matplotlib code that plots the C-alpha trace (Angstrom):
import matplotlib.pyplot as plt

x = [0.0, 1.2, 0.8, 3.3, 5.8, 5.3, 5.5, 8.9, 10.2, 9.2, 11.0, 13.9, 13.7, 12.0, 10.8, 10.6, 8.7, 5.4, 6.6, 9.8, 7.7, 5.4, 8.3, 9.9, 6.6, 6.1, 9.7, 8.9, 5.5, 7.1, 9.8, 7.1, 5.3, 8.4, 8.5, 4.8, 5.9, 8.0, 5.1, 2.7, 5.2, 5.2, 1.4, 1.4, 4.0, 1.7, -1.3, 0.7, 1.7, -2.0, -3.1, -0.4, -1.7, -5.3, -4.1, -2.7, -5.7, -7.4, -10.9, -13.5, -13.5, -9.7, -10.0, -12.9, -10.7, -7.7, -10.0, -11.2, -7.5, -7.1, -10.3, -9.0, -5.7, -7.7, -10.3, -8.7, -6.3, -8.3, -12.1, -12.4, -10.0, -11.5, -15.0, -14.0, -12.8, -16.0, -18.1, -15.9, -16.5, -20.3, -20.1, -18.1, -20.5, -23.5, -21.6, -21.0, -24.6, -23.2, -25.5, -23.0, -20.3, -22.9, -24.2, -20.7, -19.6, -22.7, -21.9, -18.4, -19.7, -22.0, -19.2, -17.0, -19.7, -20.4, -16.6, -16.3, -19.4, -21.8, -24.4, -27.5, -25.8, -24.7, -28.2, -29.4, -26.8, -28.0, -31.6, -30.7, -29.8, -32.4, -31.9, -33.4, -30.9, -27.8, -25.8, -25.1, -21.5, -22.6, -25.4, -23.0, -21.5, -25.0, -26.0, -22.7, -23.2, -26.8, -25.6, -22.8, -25.0, -27.8, -25.3, -23.8, -27.3, -28.4, -25.3, -25.3, -29.0, -30.4, -34.1, -35.0, -37.7, -35.4, -32.7, -34.9, -35.9, -32.2, -31.3, -33.9, -32.8, -29.2, -30.1, -32.1, -29.3, -26.7, -28.8, -29.3, -25.6, -24.6, -26.8, -25.2, -21.6, -19.1, -18.5, -14.7, -15.0, -13.4, -16.8, -18.4, -15.7, -15.9, -19.6, -19.2, -16.5, -18.7, -21.7, -19.4, -18.0, -21.4, -22.5, -19.3, -18.1, -14.6, -12.5, -14.4, -14.2, -10.4, -10.1, -12.0, -9.9, -6.7, -8.0, -8.6, -5.2, -3.3, -4.6, -3.2, 0.2, 1.6, 1.2, -2.2, -5.7, -6.8, -4.1, -4.8, -8.6, -8.2, -5.6, -7.8, -10.8, -8.5, -7.7, -11.5, -11.5, -8.7, -10.4, -13.5, -11.2, -9.7, -6.2, -5.1, -1.5, -2.6, -5.1, -2.3, -0.1, -2.5, -3.6, 0.1, 0.5, -2.7, -1.4, 2.0, 0.2, -2.0, 1.1, 2.9, -0.2, -0.9, -4.3, -5.6, -9.1, -8.0, -9.1, -6.2, -4.1, -7.0, -7.9, -4.3, -4.2, -7.2, -5.5, -2.3, -4.3, -6.0, -2.5, -1.4, 1.2, 0.1, 3.0, 2.2, -1.5, -1.1, 1.2, -1.0, -4.3, -2.8, -1.3, -4.8, -6.4, -4.0, -4.9, -8.6, -8.2, -6.2, -8.9, -11.8, -13.6, -16.6, -16.7, -13.1, -13.6, -16.5, -14.5, -11.5, -13.5, -14.6, -11.0, -8.9, -10.0, -9.6, -6.2, -5.1, -6.3, -4.5, -1.4, -1.6, -2.3, 0.6, 2.7, 1.6, 2.5, 5.9, 6.4, 5.7, 8.1, 10.6, 10.2, 10.6, 13.6, 15.0, 14.6, 16.3, 19.1, 19.5, 20.0, 22.4, 24.1, 24.5, 26.1, 28.2, 29.3, 30.3, 32.2, 33.9, 34.8, 36.4, 38.2, 39.3, 40.5, 42.5, 43.8, 44.8, 46.7, 48.4, 49.0, 50.6, 52.8, 53.8, 54.4, 56.6, 58.5, 58.8, 59.9, 62.5, 63.8, 63.9, 65.9, 68.2, 68.6, 69.1, 71.7, 73.5, 73.3, 74.7, 77.4, 78.3, 78.3, 80.4, 82.9, 82.9, 83.3, 86.1, 87.8, 87.4, 88.5, 91.6, 92.3, 91.7, 94.0, 96.6, 96.3, 96.3, 99.5, 101.1, 99.9, 101.2, 104.5, 104.7, 103.8, 106.0, 108.9, 107.9, 107.6, 111.1, 112.7, 111.1, 112.3, 115.7, 115.9, 114.8, 117.4, 120.0, 118.8, 118.8, 122.4, 123.4, 121.7, 123.4, 126.9, 126.2, 125.2, 128.4, 130.5, 129.1, 129.5, 133.1, 133.9, 132.2, 129.9, 126.9, 125.4, 125.5, 123.9, 121.2, 120.4, 120.2, 117.7, 115.6, 115.3, 112.0, 113.5, 114.3, 110.8, 109.1, 111.2, 110.3, 106.6, 106.5, 108.1, 105.6, 102.6, 103.9, 104.3, 100.9, 99.2, 100.8, 100.1, 96.4, 95.6, 97.2, 94.7, 91.7, 92.2, 88.6, 88.6, 88.6, 85.7, 83.8, 84.2, 83.1, 80.0, 79.1, 79.7, 77.6, 78.1, 79.8, 82.0, 83.8, 87.6, 89.9, 93.6, 96.5, 98.3, 96.2, 98.8, 98.8, 96.0, 95.2, 94.7, 90.9, 91.3, 94.0, 91.7, 89.0, 91.5, 92.4, 88.6, 88.3, 91.1, 89.2, 91.0, 88.0, 89.4, 90.4, 93.3, 94.9, 94.4, 96.1, 99.1, 99.5, 99.2, 101.0, 98.2, 96.4, 93.1, 91.2, 92.6, 91.5, 88.1, 87.7, 88.7, 86.2, 83.4, 84.1, 84.1, 80.8, 79.2, 80.2, 78.5, 75.0, 74.0, 76.0, 74.5, 75.7, 78.7, 81.5, 79.7, 79.4, 83.2, 83.9, 81.9, 83.4, 85.4]
y = [0.0, 3.5, 4.9, 2.4, 3.5, 7.2, 6.1, 4.4, 7.2, 9.6, 7.7, 6.2, 3.1, -0.3, -2.9, -0.6, -1.4, 0.4, 2.7, 3.6, 4.2, 6.6, 8.4, 8.8, 10.0, 12.5, 13.8, 14.3, 16.0, 18.5, 19.2, 19.9, 22.1, 24.2, 24.6, 25.7, 29.2, 27.7, 25.7, 28.6, 30.8, 28.3, 28.5, 32.3, 32.4, 30.1, 32.3, 35.5, 34.2, 33.4, 36.9, 38.5, 36.4, 37.6, 41.2, 40.7, 38.8, 40.4, 38.9, 38.3, 34.6, 34.3, 36.1, 33.7, 30.7, 32.1, 33.1, 29.4, 28.4, 30.9, 29.7, 26.1, 27.3, 29.1, 26.3, 24.8, 27.7, 30.9, 31.0, 34.8, 35.2, 32.3, 33.7, 37.1, 35.4, 33.3, 36.5, 38.1, 35.1, 35.3, 38.9, 37.9, 35.0, 37.4, 39.9, 37.2, 36.0, 32.5, 30.2, 27.4, 29.6, 31.0, 27.6, 26.2, 29.1, 28.9, 25.2, 26.1, 28.7, 26.1, 23.6, 26.4, 27.3, 23.7, 22.9, 25.8, 24.7, 27.3, 24.7, 26.9, 29.4, 26.5, 25.3, 28.8, 29.1, 25.8, 26.9, 29.7, 27.2, 25.9, 22.1, 21.7, 24.2, 22.2, 20.2, 16.6, 17.5, 19.5, 17.2, 15.1, 18.3, 19.5, 16.3, 16.3, 19.9, 19.1, 15.8, 17.5, 20.5, 18.3, 16.0, 19.0, 20.3, 16.9, 16.4, 19.9, 20.7, 20.2, 20.1, 16.4, 17.0, 19.2, 16.6, 13.8, 16.0, 16.8, 13.2, 12.1, 14.7, 13.7, 10.0, 10.9, 13.0, 10.4, 7.6, 9.7, 10.5, 6.9, 5.6, 8.1, 7.6, 5.3, 2.6, 3.2, 7.0, 8.6, 10.0, 6.6, 4.8, 7.4, 6.9, 3.1, 3.3, 5.6, 3.2, 0.2, 2.2, 3.3, -0.4, -1.4, -3.6, -2.3, -4.8, -4.2, -0.4, -0.8, -2.5, 0.3, 2.9, 1.2, 1.3, 5.0, 5.6, 4.1, 6.9, 9.8, 11.2, 12.6, 16.4, 16.5, 17.3, 13.8, 12.0, 14.0, 13.2, 9.5, 8.9, 10.8, 8.6, 5.6, 6.8, 6.7, 3.0, 2.2, 4.2, 2.0, -1.1, 0.2, 0.4, 3.8, 3.4, 2.9, 5.8, 8.1, 6.9, 7.8, 11.1, 12.1, 11.2, 13.2, 16.2, 16.0, 16.0, 18.9, 21.0, 20.2, 21.1, 24.2, 22.9, 25.1, 23.5, 20.4, 18.0, 15.7, 18.0, 18.8, 15.2, 14.2, 16.9, 15.3, 11.9, 13.3, 15.0, 11.7, 10.1, 13.0, 14.3, 17.8, 19.6, 18.1, 18.4, 22.1, 22.7, 20.7, 22.3, 25.8, 24.9, 23.7, 26.8, 29.0, 27.2, 27.5, 31.2, 31.7, 29.8, 31.3, 28.0, 28.0, 24.2, 23.9, 26.7, 24.8, 21.5, 23.2, 25.2, 22.0, 21.0, 24.1, 25.4, 22.0, 21.4, 25.0, 24.8, 21.5, 23.0, 26.0, 23.9, 21.7, 24.7, 26.1, 22.8, 22.8, 26.4, 25.4, 22.5, 24.7, 27.3, 24.6, 23.3, 26.8, 27.1, 23.8, 24.6, 28.0, 26.3, 23.8, 26.7, 28.4, 25.4, 25.0, 28.6, 28.2, 25.0, 26.7, 29.6, 27.3, 25.3, 28.5, 29.9, 26.8, 26.7, 30.4, 29.5, 26.7, 29.0, 31.6, 29.1, 27.7, 31.2, 32.0, 28.8, 29.6, 33.1, 31.7, 29.3, 32.2, 34.3, 31.4, 31.0, 34.7, 34.7, 31.8, 33.6, 36.8, 34.8, 33.2, 36.6, 38.0, 35.2, 35.9, 39.6, 39.0, 36.8, 39.3, 42.1, 40.1, 39.6, 43.3, 44.3, 41.9, 43.4, 46.9, 46.1, 44.9, 48.1, 50.2, 48.4, 48.8, 52.5, 53.3, 51.7, 53.6, 56.9, 56.4, 55.5, 58.5, 60.9, 59.3, 59.9, 63.5, 64.2, 62.6, 64.7, 67.9, 67.1, 66.6, 69.8, 71.6, 70.4, 71.4, 75.0, 75.2, 74.1, 76.8, 79.4, 78.5, 78.5, 81.9, 80.5, 82.6, 82.6, 78.8, 78.7, 81.2, 79.0, 76.0, 77.7, 78.7, 75.1, 73.2, 69.9, 68.9, 69.9, 68.0, 64.9, 65.0, 65.7, 62.7, 60.5, 61.9, 61.1, 57.6, 56.9, 58.4, 56.4, 53.2, 53.7, 54.7, 51.9, 49.5, 50.6, 51.0, 48.7, 49.0, 52.8, 53.4, 51.0, 52.6, 56.0, 54.8, 53.4, 57.0, 58.4, 58.5, 55.8, 58.2, 59.8, 56.7, 57.1, 54.7, 54.7, 53.9, 52.4, 50.6, 51.4, 55.2, 57.7, 60.7, 64.2, 63.8, 60.6, 62.1, 64.9, 62.4, 60.2, 63.2, 63.9, 60.3, 60.8, 63.7, 66.6, 68.5, 72.0, 73.0, 75.2, 72.3, 69.9, 72.6, 72.8, 69.0, 68.4, 71.7, 73.2, 76.5, 76.7, 77.6, 74.5, 72.3, 74.0, 73.4, 69.7, 69.2, 71.0, 68.9, 65.6, 66.6, 67.3, 63.8, 62.2, 60.7, 62.9, 66.1, 67.0, 63.8, 62.8, 63.9, 62.6, 59.2, 59.4, 59.6, 56.4, 54.2, 51.2]
z = [0.0, -0.9, 2.6, 3.9, 1.3, 2.4, 6.0, 5.6, 3.4, 6.1, 8.8, 6.8, 8.9, 8.8, 11.3, 14.3, 17.4, 17.8, 20.5, 18.6, 15.4, 17.3, 18.9, 15.5, 13.9, 16.7, 16.1, 12.5, 13.3, 15.7, 13.1, 10.5, 13.1, 13.4, 9.6, 9.3, 8.1, 5.3, 3.9, 4.2, 2.4, -0.5, -0.6, -0.5, -3.4, -5.6, -4.8, -5.5, -8.9, -9.7, -8.5, -10.8, -13.7, -13.0, -13.0, -16.5, -17.9, -20.8, -20.6, -17.8, -18.8, -18.3, -14.9, -13.9, -14.6, -12.7, -9.8, -9.7, -9.3, -6.5, -4.8, -4.9, -3.2, -0.5, -0.1, 3.0, 3.7, 4.3, 4.3, 4.2, 1.2, -0.6, 0.0, -1.4, -4.7, -4.9, -4.7, -7.4, -9.6, -9.0, -10.2, -13.3, -14.0, -13.8, -16.0, -18.6, -18.2, -18.0, -16.0, -16.0, -14.4, -12.0, -10.8, -10.5, -8.4, -6.1, -5.6, -4.7, -2.3, -0.7, -0.2, 1.2, 3.7, 4.7, 5.2, 7.6, 9.7, 8.2, 7.3, 7.2, 4.9, 2.7, 2.3, 1.6, -1.2, -2.7, -2.6, -4.9, -7.6, -10.1, -10.0, -13.5, -15.0, -13.8, -16.3, -15.6, -14.7, -11.7, -10.4, -8.3, -6.7, -6.0, -4.2, -2.3, -1.1, 0.1, 1.7, 3.7, 4.6, 6.1, 7.7, 9.6, 10.5, 11.7, 13.8, 15.4, 16.0, 19.5, 18.3, 17.8, 15.2, 13.1, 13.6, 12.3, 9.2, 8.5, 8.9, 6.4, 3.9, 4.4, 3.7, 0.6, -0.9, 0.1, -1.6, -4.7, -4.9, -4.3, -7.1, -9.6, -8.7, -10.3, -7.7, -7.9, -7.6, -4.5, -3.3, -3.8, -1.9, 0.9, 1.2, 1.3, 3.9, 6.1, 5.8, 6.7, 9.6, 10.9, 10.7, 12.5, 9.6, 10.4, 8.6, 5.3, 5.9, 6.4, 3.0, 1.3, 3.2, 1.9, -1.6, -1.3, 0.4, -2.6, -4.8, -2.8, -1.8, 1.4, 1.5, -0.1, 1.4, 0.2, 2.1, 5.3, 5.1, 4.3, 7.1, 9.5, 8.6, 9.0, 12.5, 13.2, 12.3, 14.7, 17.4, 17.0, 17.1, 20.3, 18.9, 20.3, 19.1, 15.5, 15.9, 17.0, 14.2, 11.5, 13.2, 13.2, 9.5, 8.7, 10.7, 8.9, 5.6, 6.7, 7.6, 4.3, 2.3, 4.4, 5.3, 8.0, 8.1, 9.8, 12.6, 13.1, 15.4, 17.7, 18.0, 18.7, 21.4, 23.2, 23.1, 24.5, 27.2, 28.1, 28.4, 30.6, 28.2, 29.1, 27.4, 23.9, 24.4, 25.2, 22.2, 19.8, 20.8, 20.5, 17.1, 16.0, 17.4, 15.5, 12.3, 13.0, 13.7, 10.5, 8.4, 10.4, 10.7, 13.0, 13.1, 14.3, 16.8, 18.4, 18.5, 20.0, 22.4, 24.1, 24.7, 24.9, 28.3, 29.9, 28.5, 29.2, 32.8, 33.3, 31.8, 34.0, 37.1, 36.3, 35.8, 39.2, 40.8, 39.0, 40.1, 43.7, 43.5, 41.8, 44.6, 47.2, 45.4, 45.2, 49.0, 49.5, 47.1, 48.8, 52.2, 50.6, 48.9, 52.3, 53.8, 50.8, 51.0, 54.6, 53.7, 50.8, 53.0, 55.6, 53.0, 51.3, 54.6, 55.3, 51.8, 52.2, 55.4, 53.5, 50.6, 52.9, 54.5, 51.1, 49.8, 52.8, 52.3, 48.6, 49.5, 51.9, 49.2, 46.7, 49.2, 49.8, 46.0, 45.6, 48.4, 46.8, 43.4, 44.9, 46.7, 43.4, 41.7, 44.6, 44.1, 40.4, 41.0, 43.4, 40.9, 38.2, 40.4, 41.3, 37.7, 36.9, 39.8, 38.5, 35.1, 36.6, 38.5, 35.3, 33.5, 36.4, 36.3, 32.5, 32.5, 35.5, 33.6, 30.5, 32.5, 34.1, 30.8, 29.1, 31.8, 31.7, 28.0, 28.3, 31.0, 28.7, 25.7, 27.8, 28.9, 25.3, 24.3, 27.2, 26.1, 22.5, 23.6, 25.8, 22.9, 20.6, 23.4, 24.1, 20.4, 20.1, 17.4, 18.3, 14.8, 14.7, 18.2, 17.0, 13.9, 16.2, 18.4, 15.4, 14.1, 14.9, 13.9, 17.5, 18.7, 15.8, 16.4, 20.1, 19.4, 17.1, 19.8, 22.3, 20.0, 19.3, 23.0, 23.8, 21.1, 22.1, 25.8, 25.3, 22.8, 25.2, 27.9, 25.5, 22.6, 21.3, 21.5, 17.7, 17.1, 20.0, 18.5, 15.0, 16.6, 17.6, 14.1, 11.0, 8.4, 5.9, 8.6, 9.9, 10.8, 9.0, 10.3, 8.0, 11.0, 13.6, 16.3, 15.7, 16.3, 14.2, 15.6, 16.1, 18.0, 20.2, 21.1, 21.9, 23.9, 26.1, 26.6, 27.6, 30.1, 31.6, 29.9, 28.5, 28.3, 24.8, 26.1, 28.0, 25.0, 22.7, 25.1, 25.2, 21.4, 20.6, 18.5, 18.8, 20.8, 17.6, 15.8, 18.7, 18.7, 15.0, 15.3, 18.1, 16.1, 13.0, 14.9, 16.7, 13.3, 12.1, 15.2, 15.3, 18.4, 18.8, 22.2, 23.9, 21.8, 24.1, 27.2, 25.5, 24.6, 28.3, 28.9, 26.1, 27.3]

ax = plt.figure().add_subplot(projection="3d")
ax.plot(x, y, z, "-o")
ax.set_aspect("equal")
plt.show()
């Protein structure tokens, strides 16, 4: 059977136990409920396209046909909007003076009214139709409309005499319709199933229902109706699980087809309420109420009105009980939280004491490590100082020897110069002595020896001095020496600044230049530096 195929396609599983199958179906149903807006949007888009087509139609006849398609879309979706288009088609049919169009539209109106529970208005609409003017193609719809109208009146009236009259009329129209229908037609099979159901020939009615079910597809009004009627058969058989199963399938199909005039969801809500599944019952009955409100179905409002207050009251009462339990639980939890807070405080306090002791121990260990480190550094410093002192002693010894040797040489040179002067004086060679005193050769030779000794001594003490100075100069102002063991004038000036001789006058005397020359050298070397303001201070700090 086709419904089984759809059922398994829907679930994607086979051979499930009944409870698992129902749980899976309920999951699918509630998923479809969440997507109601999506299916409604598809319906609205189809209707919108038809309305656009009607606005572009050139003739009343074309508009009438498009309005028929719109009415069909609204038939189980929106009573008010469908009714407005039926009334428009009545006006068009009258304008066209087309009795076939007029009678067909009035029959549509009658069925629209009867489906929404407006039975008296449906019969009034039918009474406006001249039975003899109807073509054969509309007779069956005419009898169906009367049958359904009187069926609804018979079921809903409280006056017994009226009820009997309506029942007789219902039976008469049903018999007339049954005699006219093809035995295999859907309406014929539906009547047959109802007769078998009313007479409690349930197995035979189930066979007829299966025959009808094979002709329809999930997501159609027909599938929703036939599965709903199948649920009625299972209800009469006392099989509640099967009844729920087909009510759920019917409800799923209603949602997919955007059928707002439905009965499955409301019936399912009642069953859930009887099984004390209050949450689902409340959700389903409200879902059904929203559909009925959207469609504006009097019949559904009446059916829902019988259940909605009871379910809502039970839901609210249960919510109140749950709130009370929740409040009690909150009080209990609050007390526990109080004890827990005290316990946490005590534990935290103890942990804090332990943490303080651990921190103190850690601090003591750190101090001990720091002390050991400082002791190691002190030992290293002492060792380095010892080495430096040893080196300084060697330097001192070297420069004391150099100083003594230099003075000894100058004394010897002065003695030689003295003897030479005495020789010239004794020989009365005053002119030669005068020429000797005018010559700078002796001074230049001595100055060269002085510079050589100064350069050698200073570079011995500060071997990286030239590199340190270049690090303070711009890239294009670097000093390159021809002899790495001999300084130029700029470096000698900087060497004297390094030694603490900062006055240009003193530097000029030592190097035997004029003060202006020394000033110009200092200005030039400052201009070549990266930072003029701190250059000479940084020279004093170089190692």
